[in-house]
MARROVEX-694313 format. One line per field, with one value per atom (N, C-alpha, C, O): residue number from 1; residue in three letters; atom name; x, y, z. Coordinates in pm, whole numbers. Example, Ala and Ser with C-alpha at 12.3 -4.5 7.8 and 13.67 -1.06 7.14 Angstrom:
2
pos	1,1,1,1,2,2,2,2
code	ALA,ALA,ALA,ALA,SER,SER,SER,SER
site	N,CA,C,O,N,CA,C,O
X	1319,1230,1320,1424,1285,1367,1290,1341
Y	-569,-450,-330,-332,-225,-106,3,114
Z	780,780,780,846,708,714,787,804
//
This chain:
73
pos	1,1,1,1,2,2,2,2,3,3,3,3,4,4,4,4,5,5,5,5,6,6,6,6,7,7,7,7,8,8,8,8,9,9,9,9,10,10,10,10,11,11,11,11,12,12,12,12,13,13,13,13,14,14,14,14,15,15,15,15,16,16,16,16,17,17,17,17,18,18,18,18,19,19,19,19,20,20,20,20,21,21,21,21,22,22,22,22,23,23,23,23,24,24,24,24,25,25,25,25,26,26,26,26,27,27,27,27,28,28,28,28,29,29,29,29,30,30,30,30,31,31,31,31,32,32,32,32,33,33,33,33,34,34,34,34,35,35,35,35,36,36,36,36,37,37,37,37,38,38,38,38,39,39,39,39,40,40,40,40,41,41,41,41,42,42,42,42,43,43,43,43,44,44,44,44,45,45,45,45,46,46,46,46,47,47,47,47,48,48,48,48,49,49,49,49,50,50,50,50,51,51,51,51,52,52,52,52,53,53,53,53,54,54,54,54,55,55,55,55,56,56,56,56,57,57,57,57,58,58,58,58,59,59,59,59,60,60,60,60,61,61,61,61,62,62,62,62,63,63,63,63,64,64,64,64,65,65,65,65,66,66,66,66,67,67,67,67,68,68,68,68,69,69,69,69,70,70,70,70,71,71,71,71,72,72,72,72,73,73,73,73
code	MET,MET,MET,MET,PRO,PRO,PRO,PRO,VAL,VAL,VAL,VAL,LYS,LYS,LYS,LYS,THR,THR,THR,THR,ARG,ARG,ARG,ARG,THR,THR,THR,THR,ALA,ALA,ALA,ALA,PRO,PRO,PRO,PRO,ALA,ALA,ALA,ALA,ASP,ASP,ASP,ASP,THR,THR,THR,THR,GLY,GLY,GLY,GLY,LEU,LEU,LEU,LEU,LEU,LEU,LEU,LEU,ALA,ALA,ALA,ALA,ARG,ARG,ARG,ARG,LEU,LEU,LEU,LEU,GLU,GLU,GLU,GLU,ALA,ALA,ALA,ALA,ILE,ILE,ILE,ILE,VAL,VAL,VAL,VAL,GLY,GLY,GLY,GLY,SER,SER,SER,SER,GLY,GLY,GLY,GLY,GLY,GLY,GLY,GLY,VAL,VAL,VAL,VAL,LEU,LEU,LEU,LEU,THR,THR,THR,THR,GLY,GLY,GLY,GLY,ASP,ASP,ASP,ASP,ALA,ALA,ALA,ALA,ALA,ALA,ALA,ALA,LEU,LEU,LEU,LEU,PRO,PRO,PRO,PRO,PHE,PHE,PHE,PHE,ALA,ALA,ALA,ALA,THR,THR,THR,THR,ASP,ASP,ASP,ASP,VAL,VAL,VAL,VAL,TYR,TYR,TYR,TYR,ARG,ARG,ARG,ARG,ARG,ARG,ARG,ARG,LEU,LEU,LEU,LEU,GLU,GLU,GLU,GLU,THR,THR,THR,THR,PRO,PRO,PRO,PRO,LEU,LEU,LEU,LEU,ALA,ALA,ALA,ALA,VAL,VAL,VAL,VAL,ILE,ILE,ILE,ILE,ARG,ARG,ARG,ARG,PRO,PRO,PRO,PRO,ALA,ALA,ALA,ALA,ASP,ASP,ASP,ASP,VAL,VAL,VAL,VAL,GLU,GLU,GLU,GLU,GLN,GLN,GLN,GLN,LEU,LEU,LEU,LEU,GLN,GLN,GLN,GLN,ALA,ALA,ALA,ALA,VAL,VAL,VAL,VAL,LEU,LEU,LEU,LEU,GLN,GLN,GLN,GLN,ALA,ALA,ALA,ALA,LEU,LEU,LEU,LEU,PRO,PRO,PRO,PRO,ALA,ALA,ALA,ALA,CYS,CYS,CYS,CYS,LEU,LEU,LEU,LEU,ARG,ARG,ARG,ARG,ASN,ASN,ASN,ASN,GLY,GLY,GLY,GLY
site	N,CA,C,O,N,CA,C,O,N,CA,C,O,N,CA,C,O,N,CA,C,O,N,CA,C,O,N,CA,C,O,N,CA,C,O,N,CA,C,O,N,CA,C,O,N,CA,C,O,N,CA,C,O,N,CA,C,O,N,CA,C,O,N,CA,C,O,N,CA,C,O,N,CA,C,O,N,CA,C,O,N,CA,C,O,N,CA,C,O,N,CA,C,O,N,CA,C,O,N,CA,C,O,N,CA,C,O,N,CA,C,O,N,CA,C,O,N,CA,C,O,N,CA,C,O,N,CA,C,O,N,CA,C,O,N,CA,C,O,N,CA,C,O,N,CA,C,O,N,CA,C,O,N,CA,C,O,N,CA,C,O,N,CA,C,O,N,CA,C,O,N,CA,C,O,N,CA,C,O,N,CA,C,O,N,CA,C,O,N,CA,C,O,N,CA,C,O,N,CA,C,O,N,CA,C,O,N,CA,C,O,N,CA,C,O,N,CA,C,O,N,CA,C,O,N,CA,C,O,N,CA,C,O,N,CA,C,O,N,CA,C,O,N,CA,C,O,N,CA,C,O,N,CA,C,O,N,CA,C,O,N,CA,C,O,N,CA,C,O,N,CA,C,O,N,CA,C,O,N,CA,C,O,N,CA,C,O,N,CA,C,O,N,CA,C,O,N,CA,C,O,N,CA,C,O,N,CA,C,O,N,CA,C,O,N,CA,C,O,N,CA,C,O,N,CA,C,O
X	85,0,90,180,68,153,126,17,227,212,131,161,30,-48,31,89,33,102,2,-104,36,-51,-43,63,-155,-157,-157,-130,-187,-189,-46,40,-21,114,147,61,271,314,320,349,294,305,454,520,506,650,692,806,603,635,655,749,568,580,706,780,732,851,977,1074,978,1094,1113,1226,1003,1013,1067,1150,1019,1065,1212,1287,1255,1396,1483,1594,1432,1508,1527,1625,1434,1441,1532,1620,1511,1583,1694,1766,1712,1812,1757,1657,1824,1772,1771,1685,1863,1865,1757,1734,1690,1585,1445,1348,1433,1304,1316,1388,1244,1249,1119,1010,1132,1016,1039,1149,933,945,995,950,1091,1144,1211,1211,1268,1334,1235,1273,1108,1004,941,867,968,904,927,833,1045,1061,967,945,911,821,675,585,651,516,460,356,527,478,479,554,395,405,406,416,396,407,288,295,180,58,32,-21,68,32,114,182,104,163,63,-58,114,31,52,122,-6,20,160,214,218,347,330,245,409,396,436,525,372,414,553,633,579,712,728,631,853,888,985,1087,952,1035,1109,1049,1240,1324,1404,1521,1343,1416,1527,1514,1636,1751,1745,1813,1662,1656,1521,1437,1502,1374,1344,1229,1446,1424,1373,1283,1431,1384,1242,1159,1213,1078,977,871,1008,918,897,785,1004,993,911,833,929,850,702,619,668,527,467,350,543,493,476,390,555,547,429,384,378,268,139,112,60,-71,-156,-140,-245,-328,-405,-426,-447,-523,-439,-495,-309,-223,-191,-178,-178,-148,-265,-246,-388,-506,-576,-691,-513,-573,-618,-670
Y	-117,0,124,133,220,338,433,434,511,612,728,778,772,887,1013,1027,1105,1231,1337,1351,1409,1517,1632,1662,1696,1809,1942,2045,1943,2069,2117,2039,2244,2295,2298,2325,2270,2277,2423,2511,2449,2583,2615,2569,2694,2721,2802,2789,2884,2957,2861,2876,2763,2663,2580,2554,2539,2460,2538,2481,2667,2751,2759,2753,2772,2775,2642,2640,2532,2401,2379,2321,2427,2418,2498,2457,2612,2693,2618,2640,2531,2454,2333,2311,2254,2125,2126,2027,2235,2240,2185,2112,2220,2179,2028,1975,1956,1811,1742,1622,1817,1760,1775,1728,1842,1858,1794,1843,1684,1612,1637,1627,1669,1691,1620,1574,1612,1554,1410,1329,1381,1245,1198,1079,1291,1253,1200,1125,1239,1195,1062,1002,1016,893,769,691,747,627,626,520,740,747,735,758,700,689,548,517,464,328,293,351,200,139,-11,-56,-89,-234,-294,-410,-220,-275,-228,-304,-105,-52,72,130,111,237,348,331,460,574,688,671,802,920,972,954,1038,1101,1213,1299,1212,1319,1453,1460,1559,1693,1723,1790,1673,1690,1585,1541,1548,1462,1542,1589,1558,1636,1539,1451,1556,1464,1541,1573,1571,1642,1553,1431,1618,1545,1518,1429,1595,1576,1624,1673,1608,1641,1790,1829,1873,2018,2056,2138,1997,2023,1971,2037,1854,1800,1893,1919,1944,2037,2162,2210,2216,2336,2310,2396,2192,2156,2151,2206,2085,2073,2210,2233,2299,2434,2514,2603,2485,2559,2515,2590,2394,2343,2418,2450,2445,2504,2411,2289,2467,2389,2279,2172,2302,2202,2077,1967,2091,1974,1905,1782,1979,1918,1839,1739,1882,1822,1724,1688,1682,1579,1626,1547
Z	0,0,0,84,-92,-98,19,76,52,157,101,-8,174,131,162,270,67,87,129,68,232,277,179,124,157,64,137,75,265,340,362,401,336,358,507,590,538,677,720,638,845,901,913,1006,819,819,941,987,996,1118,1234,1312,1245,1351,1330,1425,1206,1178,1212,1263,1184,1217,1369,1418,1443,1589,1643,1734,1586,1630,1596,1675,1477,1439,1535,1567,1580,1676,1808,1879,1840,1965,1950,2033,1846,1834,1731,1718,1658,1552,1422,1420,1312,1181,1163,1091,1226,1216,1296,1280,1382,1465,1409,1469,1293,1226,1088,1001,1069,942,865,921,737,652,518,489,439,305,308,388,219,208,337,367,413,538,641,731,628,722,680,758,559,508,595,611,651,736,856,916,892,1007,965,1045,839,786,800,742,874,893,1041,1120,1077,1209,1187,1073,1290,1274,1201,1159,1186,1126,983,902,952,819,786,871,660,616,644,629,685,720,622,521,650,568,597,706,496,517,619,602,724,824,763,678,808,766,821,757,940,1000,1111,1172,1135,1246,1333,1284,1459,1550,1641,1702,1650,1728,1832,1809,1945,2050,2108,2114,2150,2199,2348,2399,2420,2565,2618,2543,2746,2809,2797,2776,2809,2800,2661,2648,2557,2421,2403,2340,2457,2447,2512,2454,2629,2697,2613,2601,2556,2474,2348,2306,2287,2168,2203,2131,2311,2351,2381,2350,2439,2466,2338,2332,2236,2110,2024,1936,2049,1966,1997,2112,1893,1917,2004,2000,2081,2172,2099,2156,1976,1902,1876,1869,1863,1842,1972,1975,2080,2210,2264,2333,2232,2291,2200,2225,2096,2013,1883,1804
//
């Protein structure tokens, strides 16, 4: 089953804020995010971004940077 590609543009302002927190290597988009489009059961949609914080402090900052709609489901 092919990976579905999202058509909604990523919020570049949010991505820039997240990059400022975790560094450019900690924000994966496009083809770099494809390995994260699967789980053990099926292929999923291509993520708009994959955020990879290096430590607890970065994780906390990432969660605070997310809009409330993303934090709450």
